[in-house]
C-alpha positions as CSV (number, residue, x, y, z in Angstrom):
1,M,207.9,-84.5,131.1
2,R,206.4,-88.1,131.2
3,F,205.4,-89.7,128.1
4,R,203.1,-92.7,127.6
5,A,202.0,-94.6,124.6
6,V,198.4,-94.8,123.9
7,G,196.5,-97.1,121.0
8,G,193.8,-99.4,120.6
9,L,191.1,-99.7,118.2
10,E,188.7,-97.6,120.3
11,I,190.5,-94.5,119.7
12,N,192.4,-95.3,116.4
13,Q,190.0,-92.9,114.5
14,S,190.3,-90.1,117.0
15,L,194.1,-90.2,116.7
16,I,193.9,-90.2,112.9
17,A,191.7,-87.0,113.1
18,W,194.1,-85.5,115.3
19,H,197.1,-86.4,112.7
20,I,194.9,-85.0,110.1
21,E,194.2,-81.9,111.7
22,K,198.1,-81.4,112.6
23,M,199.1,-81.9,108.9
24,A,196.1,-79.8,107.4
25,P,198.1,-78.2,104.9
26,L,199.1,-81.2,103.3
27,R,195.6,-82.3,103.1
28,C,196.5,-85.8,104.4
29,S,193.9,-88.7,104.1
30,F,194.1,-92.6,104.9
31,L,192.6,-95.5,103.7
32,P,190.2,-97.6,105.9
33,G,192.4,-99.7,108.1
34,A,194.9,-97.3,108.7
35,A,196.5,-97.8,112.2
36,A,197.4,-95.0,114.5
37,I,199.7,-94.8,117.4
38,G,199.5,-91.9,119.9
39,I,202.2,-90.4,122.3
40,M,201.0,-88.6,125.4
41,D,202.7,-85.9,127.3
42,G,200.3,-85.9,130.4
43,D,196.7,-85.3,129.2
44,S,197.8,-84.0,125.8
45,L,198.9,-85.5,122.6
46,A,202.3,-85.1,121.8
47,S,202.5,-87.3,118.5
48,V,200.5,-89.2,116.6
49,T,201.9,-91.9,113.9
50,V,199.7,-93.2,111.3
51,F,200.3,-96.4,109.3
52,D,199.0,-96.9,105.9
53,G,199.1,-98.5,102.7
54,Y,199.9,-101.8,103.8
55,R,201.3,-104.2,100.8
56,T,202.3,-107.8,100.5
57,D,204.3,-109.7,98.1
58,P,202.3,-111.8,95.8
59,D,203.0,-115.0,97.9
60,G,201.5,-113.0,100.8
61,T,204.7,-112.4,102.7
62,P,204.6,-108.9,104.4
63,N,206.4,-106.3,102.7
64,N,205.9,-102.5,103.0
65,I,203.7,-100.3,105.2
66,E,203.8,-96.3,105.0
67,C,204.3,-94.1,108.2
68,Q,203.5,-90.6,108.6
69,I,204.4,-88.9,112.0
70,A,202.8,-85.4,113.4
71,S,203.7,-84.0,116.6
72,V,203.4,-80.8,118.6
73,S,207.4,-80.8,119.3
74,P,210.5,-83.2,119.1
75,A,210.4,-83.7,123.0
76,W,208.7,-86.9,122.9
77,V,211.5,-88.8,121.2
78,N,213.3,-91.3,123.3
79,K,214.4,-94.7,122.8
80,S,211.1,-96.2,124.4
81,T,208.9,-94.2,122.1
82,V,210.6,-95.0,119.0
83,R,210.5,-98.3,119.9
84,A,206.8,-98.5,120.2
85,I,206.4,-97.0,116.9
86,L,208.7,-99.1,115.1
87,S,207.6,-102.2,116.8
88,Y,204.2,-102.1,115.3
89,P,205.5,-102.6,111.6
90,F,208.3,-104.7,112.1
91,C,207.5,-106.6,115.0
92,Q,203.5,-106.9,114.8
93,M,203.0,-106.6,111.1
94,K,206.4,-108.3,110.1
95,V,206.8,-106.2,107.3
96,R,210.4,-106.0,105.4
97,R,210.4,-102.1,105.1
98,V,208.6,-99.1,106.3
99,T,208.4,-96.0,103.9
100,C,208.1,-92.3,104.8
101,L,207.0,-89.4,102.5
102,I,208.5,-86.2,103.5
103,G,208.1,-82.8,102.0
104,S,211.5,-81.5,100.6
105,K,211.0,-78.2,102.5
106,N,210.5,-80.1,105.8
107,T,214.0,-79.9,107.0
108,R,213.2,-81.0,110.2
109,S,211.2,-84.1,109.5
110,L,214.1,-85.2,106.8
111,K,216.6,-84.9,109.6
112,F,214.7,-86.8,112.3
113,C,214.1,-89.7,109.9
114,N,217.7,-89.8,108.8
115,G,218.5,-89.8,112.6
116,L,216.2,-92.8,113.2
117,G,218.0,-94.7,110.2
118,F,215.6,-94.1,107.5
119,K,217.5,-93.8,104.2
120,P,216.8,-91.4,101.1
121,E,215.7,-93.4,98.2
122,G,213.7,-91.3,95.8
123,W,212.7,-88.0,95.0
124,I,209.2,-87.2,93.6
125,R,209.1,-84.0,91.6
126,Q,206.4,-81.8,92.7
127,G,204.9,-84.4,94.9
128,F,203.6,-81.9,97.5
129,G,202.2,-79.6,94.6
130,P,203.9,-77.3,92.4
131,E,206.0,-75.6,94.9
132,E,207.4,-78.6,96.8
133,D,208.7,-82.2,95.6
134,L,208.4,-85.2,97.9
135,I,211.1,-87.1,99.4
136,V,210.8,-91.1,99.6
137,M,212.7,-92.5,102.7
138,G,212.8,-96.1,103.8
139,M,214.1,-98.4,106.6
140,L,214.5,-102.2,106.2
141,R,213.5,-104.4,108.8
142,E,217.3,-105.2,109.8
143,E,218.1,-101.6,109.8
144,S,215.6,-101.3,112.9
145,R,217.7,-103.6,114.9
146,R,219.1,-100.6,116.3
147,W,215.8,-99.4,118.2
148,L,214.2,-102.8,118.4
149,G,217.3,-105.3,119.3
150,G,216.0,-108.8,120.1
151,L,212.2,-107.8,119.7
152,L,212.8,-108.6,116.1
153,D,213.7,-112.2,116.6
154,V,210.2,-112.9,118.8
């Protein structure tokens, strides 16, 4: 398989729509201004990451952005695609941290985010409805160096 990253304003909304469709049981929605990065496998989307909920400190310093990933399989995960996904929040937006919210029953996503270096930070009881809690996972800027290396210093 050969993967390539796609993005840009002209296709942002279609990437977000693809993500929402894949995650339909969770009833995802995003604020205006959400940004999406798509990973292609040939002519088909393999994964879409949506960044939403950008926040700054009171002095305007970039603080946090939330990240949600939807995919058709984990086959798209390699160093270059992870670097592309993490470079947006940490290198372009210059945030201090990235937050992922994951259903407690979604063991595959929890394992995936843990493998990327996200740390469990909290537990929201019934965060995905009465049958499922929500796990808050976060990655600090310096923890992304494993993937981004010197890109963080630019």
